[in-house]
C-alpha positions in Angstrom: 24.4 38.5 68.9 25.2 35.6 66.6 23.1 37.5 64.0 25.1 40.6 64.2 28.3 38.7 64.0 27.3 36.8 60.8 26.2 40.0 59.2 29.5 41.8 60.0 31.4 38.8 58.4 29.2 38.6 55.5 29.5 42.4 54.8 33.4 42.1 55.2 33.6 39.1 52.8 31.5 40.9 50.2 33.5 44.1 50.6 36.8 42.1 50.0 35.5 40.0 47.1 34.2 43.0 45.2 37.5 44.7 45.0 39.6 43.6 42.0 43.4 44.3 41.8 43.1 45.0 38.2 41.9 48.0 36.1 39.6 46.8 33.6 37.5 48.7 31.1 35.7 48.2 27.7 34.3 49.9 24.8 31.8 48.9 22.1 30.2 50.1 18.8 26.7 51.1 19.4 25.8 50.0 16.0 27.0 46.3 16.4 24.3 43.7 16.8 25.8 41.2 19.3 23.2 38.8 19.1 24.3 37.8 15.7 27.8 36.8 16.4 27.9 33.0 17.0 31.5 32.2 15.7 34.9 33.5 16.3 38.5 32.9 15.2 41.7 33.9 17.2 44.3 36.1 15.7 47.4 36.3 17.9 49.9 38.2 15.6 50.3 40.9 18.1 50.6 38.6 21.3 54.2 38.9 22.2 54.3 36.6 25.1 56.4 33.7 26.1 54.7 30.3 25.2 53.6 29.4 28.8 51.7 32.7 29.1 50.3 32.7 25.6 48.8 29.4 26.3 47.3 30.7 29.6 46.0 33.7 27.8 44.5 31.8 24.9 43.1 28.8 26.8 41.4 31.2 29.3 40.0 33.6 26.4 38.6 30.4 24.5 37.1 29.1 27.9 35.2 32.4 28.4 34.1 33.0 24.8 32.5 29.5 25.0 30.9 30.4 28.1 29.3 33.5 26.2 27.8 30.9 23.6 30.4 31.6 20.8 32.3 28.6 19.0 35.6 28.6 17.3 35.3 28.4 13.5 36.9 28.7 10.1 34.4 31.2 8.7 33.8 33.4 11.8 31.5 36.2 12.5 34.1 37.9 14.8 38.1 37.8 14.4 39.4 38.2 18.0 42.7 39.9 17.9 44.8 39.6 21.3 47.8 41.6 22.3 49.7 42.2 25.5 52.2 44.7 26.7 53.8 45.9 29.9 55.3 48.9 31.3 57.9 49.7 34.0 56.4 51.1 37.0 58.3 53.1 39.9 56.7 53.4 43.0 57.8 55.9 45.7 56.9 55.7 49.4 57.8 58.2 52.0 57.1 57.6 55.7 57.6 59.8 58.6 57.2 57.7 61.6 57.8 60.3 64.2 55.7 63.1 62.9 57.0 66.2 61.2 57.9 68.1 64.5 59.5 64.9 66.2 58.2 63.2 69.3 55.4 65.0 71.0 53.9 66.9 68.2 54.7 70.6 67.4 55.6 71.4 71.0 57.6 68.2 71.7 61.4 67.4 71.2 63.4 65.7 68.7 63.7 65.6 65.1 61.3 63.8 62.8 62.8 61.3 60.4 61.5 60.7 56.8 62.1 57.6 55.1 61.9 57.2 51.2 61.8 53.8 49.4 61.5 53.2 45.7 60.6 50.0 44.1 60.5 49.2 40.2 58.4 46.4 38.6 56.8 45.7 35.4 52.9 45.8 35.2 51.2 43.8 32.4 48.1 44.5 30.3 46.0 42.3 27.9 43.8 43.8 25.1 41.2 41.9 23.3 39.8 43.3 20.1 36.7 42.0 18.4 36.4 42.8 14.8 33.2 42.0 12.9 34.6 39.7 10.1 32.2 41.0 7.3 32.8 44.7 7.9 36.3 44.5 9.3 35.4 47.0 11.8 36.2 46.9 15.6 33.0 46.1 17.4 34.3 45.6 21.2 37.4 46.1 23.1 38.4 45.0 26.5 41.4 46.1 28.3 42.8 45.1 31.5 46.0 45.9 33.3 47.6 45.0 36.6 49.2 41.8 36.1 52.5 41.2 38.1 54.8 40.4 35.1 57.8 39.9 37.3 56.3 37.2 39.5 55.7 33.9 37.7 53.4 32.3 40.6 51.2 35.6 40.5 50.9 35.7 36.8 49.9 31.9 36.7 47.0 33.0 39.0 46.2 36.4 37.6 46.1 35.6 34.0 42.9 33.5 34.1 41.5 36.1 36.7 42.1 39.2 34.5 40.7 37.4 31.5 37.5 36.6 33.3 37.3 40.2 34.5 37.7 41.4 30.9 35.1 39.3 29.4 32.6 40.0 32.0 31.9 43.1 30.0 31.1 40.9 26.9 28.4 41.4 25.5 28.0 44.8 26.6 24.7 45.8 28.4 23.2 48.6 26.4 21.6 51.3 28.5 
């Protein structure tokens, strides 16, 4: 019996940990040879964030790049351009707690009540472009969205998480 409980708990834990609240995707140039890239330089011209969030993004990105074997350098193989943006999201939720026909189903009595709620919030995204410094061509792009821009405590936790999710796809696994 204990064995079944352990398997059930392990399955539930695996199922919960494999879900990400972020939408992450990446693309790359088929012609790029990612094994030749050893050094990088960050370019943050388009990173329009406050100083706190900018530090979070750049520190985590540098950490992720170094874990992939890349080192910062003045004569880099890759120019890494980081951008951030956000958009306003409106969620509309409608509920019908008593059913469409009231209490008791289609032959019951009463009138059903619908309730509708709306909520507005800002959702952030981070874009990482890797440009080959010699050819000046984009060779890899990672995009992650779903950051809770309006909640500072959430951002503090989410920025490192989303950067790790984005960089999980670098270098690309060729098929």
